[in-house]
C-alpha positions, 0 to 999 in steps of 0.5 A: 500500500502506498500513501503519505505519512503523518503524525497521529493525534496522540503522541507516538502514533504514525498514520498512513493516508492512502486513497480513501483510508487511514491506517495506523502503522505498527512496526514501520521503520521510523527512519523512513515513515516520517511525517510528510514522506510518501512511503510504500508499506507491506503487511496486514491490516488488523482492525481488531488490534488494541492500541492507544492510538484512536485513529486509523485502522491498525496495520502491522507493517512487515516492510517499509520503503520510500515511495 
């Protein structure tokens, strides 16, 4: 999935905005997934995951690259 990274409303939360969706990135490379960056991530959505972030569908990232 490809999109733009932004900081979440809560501290420490990283959000990926893709067409029509927002995902909470869990396990993305912090050196690549920085606010304002366009990235491509691979992984799996986990809508039932418990997080302290109140924004986006949780997405477990297995790889992160600049996009």
